[in-house]
C-alpha positions as CSV (number, residue, x, y, z in Angstrom):
1,M,88.8,-72.4,102.7
2,S,90.1,-74.4,105.7
3,F,93.6,-74.1,107.1
4,M,94.4,-77.6,105.9
5,T,93.6,-76.6,102.3
6,T,95.5,-73.4,102.5
7,N,98.6,-75.0,104.1
8,M,98.5,-77.8,101.5
9,F,99.0,-75.3,98.7
10,A,101.5,-73.0,100.4
11,P,104.7,-74.9,99.3
12,R,103.4,-74.9,95.7
13,I,102.6,-71.2,95.6
14,W,105.3,-69.8,97.7
15,G,108.0,-72.5,97.5
16,F,108.3,-72.6,101.3
17,D,107.5,-75.5,103.7
18,F,106.3,-74.2,107.1
19,A,106.7,-77.7,108.5
20,A,110.5,-77.7,107.9
21,P,112.5,-77.9,111.1
22,Q,114.1,-74.5,110.7
23,A,110.7,-72.9,110.0
24,R,109.2,-74.5,113.1
25,V,112.1,-73.1,115.2
26,A,111.5,-69.6,113.8
27,L,107.8,-69.8,114.4
28,Q,108.3,-71.0,118.0
29,A,110.7,-68.1,118.5
30,G,107.9,-65.6,117.6
31,W,108.4,-65.1,114.0
32,G,105.4,-64.9,111.8
33,R,104.8,-66.6,108.4
34,R,105.3,-63.3,106.6
35,D,108.7,-62.9,108.2
36,L,109.8,-66.4,107.1
37,L,108.4,-65.9,103.6
38,W,110.0,-62.5,103.1
39,E,113.4,-63.8,104.1
40,S,113.0,-66.9,101.9
41,L,111.9,-64.8,98.9
42,M,114.7,-62.3,99.3
43,E,117.3,-65.1,99.7
44,Q,116.0,-66.8,96.6
45,G,116.0,-63.6,94.6
46,C,119.6,-62.8,95.6
47,A,120.7,-66.3,94.7
48,D,118.9,-66.1,91.3
49,F,120.5,-62.8,90.6
50,A,123.9,-64.0,91.6
51,A,123.4,-67.0,89.2
52,G,122.5,-64.6,86.4
53,D,118.7,-65.4,86.3
54,T,117.4,-61.9,86.4
55,R,113.9,-62.9,85.5
56,A,113.5,-65.3,88.4
57,A,115.1,-62.7,90.7
58,R,112.7,-60.1,89.6
59,R,109.7,-62.4,90.3
60,A,111.0,-63.3,93.8
61,F,111.7,-59.6,94.7
62,R,108.2,-58.5,93.5
63,R,106.6,-61.1,95.7
64,A,108.8,-60.0,98.6
65,R,107.8,-56.4,97.9
66,L,104.1,-57.2,98.0
67,L,104.6,-59.1,101.2
68,S,106.6,-56.3,102.8
69,L,103.5,-54.0,102.4
70,L,102.0,-56.1,105.2
71,L,104.9,-55.1,107.5
72,P,104.9,-51.9,109.6
73,A,105.7,-48.7,107.5
74,A,109.0,-48.2,109.4
75,D,110.2,-51.7,108.9
76,L,113.6,-51.7,107.0
77,R,112.5,-54.8,105.1
78,R,110.3,-52.5,103.0
79,A,113.3,-50.5,102.0
80,A,115.3,-53.6,101.3
81,S,112.5,-54.9,99.0
82,D,112.5,-51.7,97.1
83,A,116.3,-51.7,96.8
84,A,116.4,-55.3,95.5
85,L,113.8,-54.4,92.8
86,G,115.8,-51.2,92.0
87,V,118.9,-53.4,91.3
88,V,117.1,-55.9,89.0
89,L,115.0,-53.2,87.3
90,E,118.0,-50.9,87.0
91,A,115.9,-48.2,88.7
92,P,118.2,-45.7,90.4
93,G,115.2,-43.8,91.9
94,R,114.2,-46.9,93.9
95,L,117.8,-47.3,95.1
96,A,118.0,-43.7,96.2
97,R,114.7,-43.9,98.1
98,A,115.8,-47.1,99.8
99,S,119.1,-45.4,100.8
100,A,117.2,-42.5,102.3
101,A,114.9,-44.9,104.2
102,F,117.9,-46.7,105.7
103,E,119.3,-43.3,106.7
104,R,116.1,-42.1,108.2
105,R,114.8,-45.2,109.9
106,G,117.9,-47.3,110.6
107,A,118.9,-46.0,114.0
108,Q,115.3,-45.9,115.2
109,A,114.6,-49.5,114.1
110,I,117.9,-50.7,115.7
111,A,117.2,-48.9,119.0
112,A,113.7,-50.5,119.2
113,M,114.8,-54.1,118.3
114,Q,114.4,-57.0,120.8
115,I,117.6,-59.0,121.2
116,A,117.2,-62.7,122.2
117,P,119.9,-64.5,124.3
118,R,122.6,-66.2,122.2
119,A,124.0,-69.7,122.6
120,R,127.5,-69.4,124.0
121,S,130.5,-71.8,123.6
122,S,131.2,-72.0,127.3
123,L,129.7,-71.4,130.7
124,F,132.2,-68.6,131.2
125,H,130.9,-66.7,128.1
126,L,127.3,-67.4,129.1
127,R,127.9,-65.9,132.6
128,M,129.7,-62.9,131.1
129,E,126.7,-62.1,128.8
130,A,124.3,-62.5,131.7
131,R,126.4,-60.1,133.9
132,H,127.0,-57.6,131.1
133,R,123.8,-58.0,129.0
134,D,123.5,-54.2,128.5
135,T,127.0,-54.0,127.2
136,Y,126.5,-56.9,124.8
137,H,123.3,-55.4,123.5
138,A,124.9,-51.9,123.1
139,N,127.7,-53.5,121.1
140,M,125.3,-55.4,118.9
141,R,123.3,-52.2,118.3
142,K,126.5,-50.3,117.5
143,R,127.5,-53.0,115.0
144,L,124.1,-53.1,113.3
145,T,124.0,-49.3,113.1
146,A,127.3,-49.4,111.3
147,I,126.0,-52.1,108.9
148,A,122.8,-50.1,108.2
149,G,125.0,-47.1,107.4
150,E,127.1,-49.2,105.0
151,T,124.0,-50.4,103.3
152,A,122.7,-46.8,102.9
153,G,126.0,-45.8,101.4
154,S,126.2,-48.8,99.1
155,L,122.6,-48.1,97.8
156,A,123.5,-44.4,97.2
157,N,126.6,-45.5,95.2
158,M,124.5,-47.9,93.1
159,A,121.9,-45.2,92.5
160,A,124.7,-43.0,91.2
161,G,125.9,-45.8,88.9
162,K,128.9,-46.8,91.0
163,A,129.8,-50.1,92.5
164,P,128.6,-50.7,96.1
165,A,131.1,-49.7,98.7
166,H,130.4,-52.8,100.9
167,R,129.4,-56.4,100.4
168,L,125.7,-57.1,100.8
169,Y,124.3,-60.5,99.9
170,S,127.6,-62.3,100.0
171,R,128.1,-60.9,103.5
172,W,124.6,-62.2,104.5
173,L,125.8,-65.7,103.6
174,G,128.5,-65.5,106.1
175,E,126.8,-63.6,108.9
176,R,123.2,-64.9,108.9
177,P,122.3,-65.2,112.6
178,S,121.0,-68.5,113.8
179,V,118.7,-66.8,116.3
180,H,115.3,-65.7,115.0
181,D,114.9,-62.4,116.7
182,D,114.8,-58.7,115.6
183,T,118.6,-58.7,115.0
184,R,118.0,-61.2,112.2
185,K,115.2,-59.1,110.7
186,I,117.4,-56.0,110.7
187,L,120.5,-57.8,109.3
188,S,118.4,-59.4,106.6
189,A,117.0,-56.0,105.6
190,C,120.6,-54.6,105.4
191,L,122.2,-57.4,103.5
192,L,119.6,-59.3,101.4
193,I,120.1,-57.0,98.5
194,P,121.8,-58.2,95.3
195,G,124.7,-56.5,93.6
196,G,127.1,-56.3,96.6
């Protein structure tokens, strides 16, 4: 099957248009198609779950879980896919395993992530980041480490039948980065989970 034929059916099968402007920006930034599809499926599943459509959410999360198996074993998005399925399937074991994965792998994934430069509102802020890049990156890693810990705690609470201690999906809606780099992959893994 040629690329043209495969590409022609992608929107119908996956519900995602790789020719869309935001997708083109992400691909040019170094993201792969599976990165885009995974995030899109997880966002759709969370939106469906929030709207009360558990069946559609389950379908989106199962597809995202299958796709996550193509990612490296230490990728936090694998744990996020399991956690999302754990919520919709009401499977505390999945939630507990995902919580443990965030605890075990979170710090290592955050330490290894590549951080792309950010757009700044002024030349002053741009120069400050250029001069103090290590400090900016250390602060971002510290912040993401805290969020990963909050996610692990929230998943542990949900596995025990309690309410999550922190917002997850609703927080993603407000904090979704505009830059397509590893920080967005980590943050999406931490926050694209329904129920919080």
